[in-house]
Structures are given as structure tokens and as C-alpha cells.
C-alpha positions in Angstrom: 0.0 0.0 0.0 1.1 3.6 -0.7 0.0 6.8 0.8 1.4 10.4 0.6 0.6 13.4 2.7 1.9 16.9 2.5 3.2 18.5 5.8 4.3 21.9 4.6 4.4 24.0 1.4 6.7 26.9 0.9 5.1 30.3 0.6 7.9 31.5 -1.8 8.1 28.5 -4.2 6.5 25.2 -5.0 8.7 23.3 -2.5 6.9 20.9 -0.2 7.7 18.5 2.6 5.8 15.3 2.9 5.5 11.7 4.2 5.4 8.8 1.8 4.4 5.5 3.3 5.0 2.4 1.2 4.2 -1.1 2.5 4.6 0.1 6.0 7.9 2.0 5.5 7.8 5.7 6.0 9.9 8.0 3.7 10.3 11.7 4.5 10.3 13.9 1.4 12.0 15.4 -0.4 14.1 12.2 -0.7 17.2 11.1 -2.5 17.5 7.5 -3.6 21.1 6.1 -3.9 21.5 4.1 -7.2 22.0 0.4 -6.9 21.8 -0.4 -10.6 22.8 -4.1 -10.3 21.3 -4.8 -6.9 24.0 -3.0 -4.9 25.1 0.6 -4.3 28.7 0.4 -5.4 31.2 -0.2 -2.6 28.6 0.2 0.1 27.0 -2.5 2.3 23.2 -2.5 3.0 23.8 -1.9 6.7 25.8 1.2 6.0 22.9 2.7 4.0 20.7 1.9 6.9 23.0 3.6 9.3 22.5 6.8 7.2 18.8 6.2 7.5 18.4 5.6 3.7 15.1 3.6 3.3 14.6 3.7 -0.5 17.1 2.8 -3.2 16.9 2.4 -7.0 17.8 -0.6 -9.1 17.6 -1.1 -12.8 15.3 -3.6 -14.6 17.4 -3.9 -17.7 20.7 -4.7 -15.9 19.1 -7.1 -13.5 17.3 -8.8 -16.4 20.7 -9.5 -18.0 22.4 -10.5 -14.8 21.8 -12.2 -12.5 18.8 -12.9 -14.8 15.2 -13.9 -14.7 16.0 -17.6 -14.2 17.9 -17.0 -11.0 15.0 -15.1 -9.5 12.6 -17.8 -10.6 14.7 -20.4 -8.8 15.5 -18.2 -5.7 13.0 -18.5 -2.9 12.9 -14.8 -2.3 12.9 -11.5 -4.0 15.5 -8.8 -4.7 15.3 -7.4 -1.2 16.2 -10.8 0.4 18.8 -11.5 -2.3 20.7 -8.3 -1.6 19.9 -8.4 2.2 18.2 -5.1 2.1 15.2 -4.5 4.4 14.3 -1.1 2.9 12.3 -0.2 -0.2 13.3 -0.6 -3.8 12.3 1.4 -6.8 13.2 -0.1 -10.2 13.6 1.8 -13.4 12.1 0.2 -16.5 15.0 0.1 -18.9 13.6 3.1 -20.7 16.8 5.0 -20.1 18.7 2.2 -21.9 16.5 2.9 -24.9 18.3 6.2 -25.0 21.8 5.3 -23.7 22.1 2.0 -25.8 20.6 3.4 -29.0 23.1 1.5 -31.2 22.1 -1.8 -29.6 18.3 -1.6 -29.7 15.4 -1.6 -32.1 12.0 0.0 -31.2 8.7 -1.3 -32.5 5.1 -0.7 -31.5 5.3 -3.9 -29.3 8.4 -2.9 -27.3 12.2 -2.8 -27.6 14.6 -5.4 -28.8 18.1 -5.1 -27.2 21.4 -6.7 -28.1 23.0 -7.3 -24.7 25.9 -5.0 -24.1 27.5 -7.9 -22.1 27.3 -10.9 -24.5 25.3 -9.8 -27.5 22.3 -12.0 -26.9 19.0 -10.7 -28.0 16.3 -9.8 -25.5 12.9 -8.3 -26.0 11.2 -5.9 -23.6 7.5 -5.5 -24.0 5.5 -3.3 -21.6 4.1 -6.5 -20.1 7.5 -8.2 -19.7 8.9 -5.2 -18.0 6.1 -5.2 -15.4 6.3 -9.0 -15.1 10.0 -8.9 -14.2 9.5 -6.1 -11.7 6.7 -8.1 -10.1 9.0 -11.2 -10.0 11.7 -9.3 -8.1 9.0 -7.6 -6.0 9.9 -4.0 -6.6 8.0 -1.6 -4.3 7.8 1.1 -6.9 7.8 0.0 -10.6 8.3 2.1 -13.7 6.6 1.3 -17.0 8.5 0.9 -20.3 8.9 4.3 -22.0 11.0 5.9 -24.7 13.6 8.4 -23.5 14.6 10.7 -26.3 17.9 12.4 -26.9 18.0 16.3 -27.0 17.2 18.0 -29.3 14.6 16.2 -31.4 12.1 17.5 -33.9 8.5 18.1 -32.8 7.3 15.4 -35.1 9.6 12.8 -33.5 8.7 14.0 -30.0 5.0 13.6 -30.8 5.4 10.1 -32.2 7.5 9.1 -29.3 5.0 10.4 -26.7 2.1 8.5 -28.4 4.2 5.3 -28.2 5.1 5.9 -24.5 1.4 6.5 -23.8 0.4 3.2 -25.5 3.0 1.4 -23.6 1.8 3.0 -20.4 -1.8 1.9 -21.1 -0.6 -1.7 -21.6 1.5 -1.5 -18.4 -1.3 -0.2 -16.3 -3.8 -2.8 -17.6 -1.3 -5.7 -16.9 -0.4 -4.3 -13.5 -4.0 -3.9 -12.4 -4.8 -7.4 -13.7 -1.9 -8.9 -11.7 -3.6 -8.7 -8.4 -0.5 -7.1 -6.9 -1.3 -3.5 -7.3 -1.8 -3.0 -3.6 1.8 -4.2 -2.9 3.8 -3.2 -6.0 3.0 0.4 -6.9 3.3 1.7 -10.5 4.3 5.2 -11.4 3.7 6.8 -14.8 6.6 8.4 -16.6 5.9 11.8 -18.3 7.8 12.5 -21.5 7.5 15.2 -24.2 11.1 16.3 -24.7 11.5 20.1 -24.6 8.0 21.0 -25.8 5.8 22.5 -23.0 2.5 21.6 -24.6 3.5 18.0 -25.1 4.6 17.9 -21.4 1.3 19.2 -20.4 -0.5 16.7 -22.6 1.6 13.9 -21.2 0.8 14.9 -17.6 -2.9 15.1 -18.3 -2.9 11.7 -20.0 -1.0 10.1 -17.1 -3.1 11.8 -14.4 -6.3 10.4 -15.9 -5.0 6.9 -15.2 -5.0 7.7 -11.4 -1.7 6.1 -10.5 0.1 6.1 -7.1 2.8 8.5 -8.3 4.3 10.3 -11.3 7.8 10.5 -12.7 9.3 13.2 -14.9 11.5 11.5 -17.5 13.5 12.5 -20.5 15.5 15.3 -18.8 19.2 15.5 -18.0 19.9 14.1 -21.5 21.9 17.1 -22.8 19.3 19.8 -22.7 20.2 23.4 -21.5 19.4 24.0 -17.9 16.8 26.6 -18.9 14.9 23.8 -20.8 15.2 21.3 -17.9 13.7 23.7 -15.4 11.0 24.9 -17.7 9.9 21.4 -18.4 10.0 20.4 -14.7 8.0 23.5 -13.8 5.3 22.7 -16.4 5.1 19.1 -15.2 4.7 20.0 -11.5 2.0 22.5 -12.5 -0.1 19.7 -14.0 0.7 16.7 -11.8 -1.6 16.2 -8.8 -0.5 17.8 -5.6 -1.5 14.8 -3.5 0.8 12.3 -5.3 4.6 12.0 -5.2 6.6 13.6 -8.0 9.8 12.0 -9.1 12.5 13.7 -11.3 14.4 10.9 -12.9 18.2 10.9 -13.0 18.8 14.5 -11.9 21.0 14.7 -8.9 23.9 17.2 -8.5 23.2 19.1 -5.2 22.4 22.5 -6.9 20.0 20.8 -9.3 18.2 19.0 -6.4 17.8 22.3 -4.6 16.3 23.9 -7.8 14.0 21.0 -8.5 12.7 20.9 -4.9 11.8 24.6 -5.3 9.8 23.6 -8.3 7.8 21.0 -6.4 9.7 17.7 -6.9 9.7 15.2 -4.1 11.9 12.3 -5.2 15.4 12.1 -6.8 17.9 9.5 -7.9 21.3 9.9 -9.5 24.7 8.0 -9.7 26.5 11.3 -9.0 27.5 10.8 -5.3 28.9 7.3 -5.9 30.3 7.8 -9.4 32.0 11.1 -8.5 33.5 9.3 -5.5 35.1 6.8 -7.8 36.8 9.7 -9.6 38.1 11.2 -6.4 35.5 13.9 -5.9 34.0 14.7 -2.5 31.0 17.0 -1.9 31.4 19.4 1.0 29.7 22.4 2.5 32.2 24.5 0.6 31.6 22.8 -2.8 33.2 19.9 -4.7 36.8 18.8 -3.9 38.8 16.8 -6.4 41.0 15.0 -4.0 43.4 14.1 -6.8 44.5 17.7 -7.0 48.1 18.3 -5.9 47.1 20.9 -3.4 45.7 18.1 -1.2 49.0 16.1 -1.1 50.0 17.6 2.3 46.5 18.6 3.5 45.9 16.9 6.8 42.5 18.5 7.4 39.2 16.5 7.1 37.2 16.3 3.9 34.6 18.6 5.5 35.0 20.1 9.0 32.0 19.3 11.1 30.9 16.3 9.0 29.9 13.2 10.9 30.4 10.7 8.1 32.6 7.7 8.9 35.5 9.1 7.0 35.5 12.5 8.8 34.4 11.2 12.1 37.2 8.7 12.2 39.7 11.5 11.3 40.9 10.4 7.8 42.7 13.3 6.2 42.5 14.6 2.7 46.2 13.7 2.2 45.6 10.1 3.3 42.5 9.7 1.1 44.4 11.2 -1.8 47.1 8.6 -1.3 44.6 5.8 -1.2 43.0 7.0 -4.5 46.3 7.3 -6.3 47.4 3.9 -4.9 44.1 2.4 -6.3 43.2 1.2 -2.8 39.5 0.3 -2.4 39.3 2.0 0.9 39.8 5.4 -0.8 36.7 4.9 -3.0 34.7 3.6 0.0 35.6 6.6 2.2 34.6 9.1 -0.5 31.4 7.2 -1.3 30.3 7.0 2.3 31.1 10.7 2.7 29.2 11.7 -0.4 26.1 9.6 0.5 26.2 11.1 4.0 26.4 14.6 2.5 23.4 13.9 0.3 21.4 12.6 3.2 22.2 15.7 5.2 21.3 17.9 2.2 17.8 16.3 2.0 17.3 16.6 5.8 18.3 20.3 5.6 16.0 21.0 2.6 13.0 19.3 4.3 13.6 21.2 7.6 14.0 24.5 5.6 10.6 23.9 4.0 8.9 23.1 7.3 10.4 26.2 9.0 9.5 28.5 6.0 13.1 29.2 5.1 13.0 27.7 1.5 
């Protein structure tokens, strides 16, 4: 079961703080979801995420379908939660982003998408029904329907054709989901597309809202468009999506973008940024990003961020030591930066929520 209540709304923007309850687990919004594409958040153990009070993570249908694969889950007497030893919630993307990112390895038809696996070349076919079926198999708490994510820019004609296809797939997904008998356990969100055309975005929102789903996702952004377009499209969507349902901006996640999107009325976020940046030596701090590989940190024995209570800072690991670990390709360096960044993101969301409640945002 899913419920969503709004606790506070900013008087100066569309920012709102809420409570999202899914299958008995309460999520305070706005919320950031760490990305565990293949059933794990890279270099981080599930209990470490719990220690930061993360309760909702994201995994990817396309990648899990390839490996460990459908047969493993059919044989396994459990779901993705129990396989990865995660007692929180899981949202699964549909593979729609791979329609965009793996454009050279796929072929789209009215019935779905045929992929050539980027791992071994084998052919797989994703229909709207198969995507929902697999997410039901792994017992995703929040499921996403198959959609077409377009590159930017595209012609209006292509955007219109793509939106009609996404809407047909959404219809098929909703019908299959409601017929499954699991709609009270596995929630389905709609994904709103429309590229950079405000009227198409509005049309997409109105179409999706008529289906009366548990939540709504804004897709097709952060694909190379100018920031002005990203925020205009987000603003349009939050104007026409229902106020009493959660709004999820897919794949947008550098801190300043999260702050902007929260002010536009978005509740949920996911992005690989905190973990991926950590693997390149970047730490997020109260003073901005630090690239720990920079030579100026070679003899810097201060903490990554003074006052930070993450495991790296609380234990006293210095910038100089972490830089040494990164250059020596020691796993601990990546882990310390990852834990620091995830802690920073968690504190960012807590601060935003508190700011909305106190009327400061």
C-alpha cells in the first residue's frame, strides 16, 4: 500500500515536505535515492545505508534482467530485497533510459524494444508486459513502465510520435499491473515524456493523471538539454501533476539541481553522482566539490569537511591520506569518498526538508 501526505508547502516557491508511506515503511520527502543499478550501491554495504537512514534505493530492470537474470529469481525462494539483504524499499527503473543510452544496440517497435545485450550480444525483447512482469518477480516496491527516453534536441514530429508510443506502452503496463492482483503491494508510477515542448509535457501529464496512479515521474531530462529547458519542463510538469501524489524527477542529482527541483515541487530524486564522483576522487562538501586528486591536497591533513559526521570525517581520515589511497588504487579510498558523499546527500535532504517546514525555503 502507498499513501502520501503533504506536511508543509513553501510560501515562496512550490517546495513541499511530505510523508510517503509504502508497504509500512515511511519515507520523508524530499528524498534522494542512492542508485544500486545491479542490486548493490557500489562499494557500500546495505547496513551502511541503513546507518545513514536511507530507506529507499533504486535498481535497474534492464541490468538485473541481463544478470543475474530472470531464471535466478525464478529459482530463488525470495525477491531482490532478500537476495541483496536489504530491508528497505526498492524502486526499479524500467529500462527506458537504456532505450536512450544504448541506442546503437536496440530496435524499437510498437510492441516494445529489442536489445542486443551489451554484455554478451544475446537478443532480449522488452514489451511493456514483460517489464512489469519482471518487476513483479523481483518484488519492486515502486515500478516504472517501459517508456522511450529521447535524446535532445529532437524534432517536434519525433517527440509527438515518441510520446504516443510511450502512452500506448503506459496503457498496456497499467492494464497488466491492475490485472496482476499485486497493485496493492507493487506500486506503479507513470513516466511523463514530451522532450522540450511545454504543450507536449502538459498533454503527457494530463494523460497520465487520468490513469490515477500512485505516483508520477518526470523523465527525458538530464539528457543534454540546456538548464533553462530542464527547469521549464520540470515547472510545467509539476504544475499539471496532482498535488496529492509524489513527483519523481528521474536521473537529476547534483546538489544544486536538487535544490532547484525541490523549489519547483519535486519530491523524489535518484542519481549516480555521489557514488560515481567518489570513484573519480570527488567529494561533496559544505564549501563545494573537492577533487581529492588535486596536488594541493597532497599535504593537506584536514578532514574532507569540517563538522561532517560521516565515517571518513568522524574517524579522522585526512585529505592527504585519502588522496594517497585514491592514487594507490586502494579500495578504501573509494569507499571513504562514497560514504562521505552519501552522508552529504542525506544531510542535504534533511536540511531541505527542515527548511521547507520552517518556512526558510
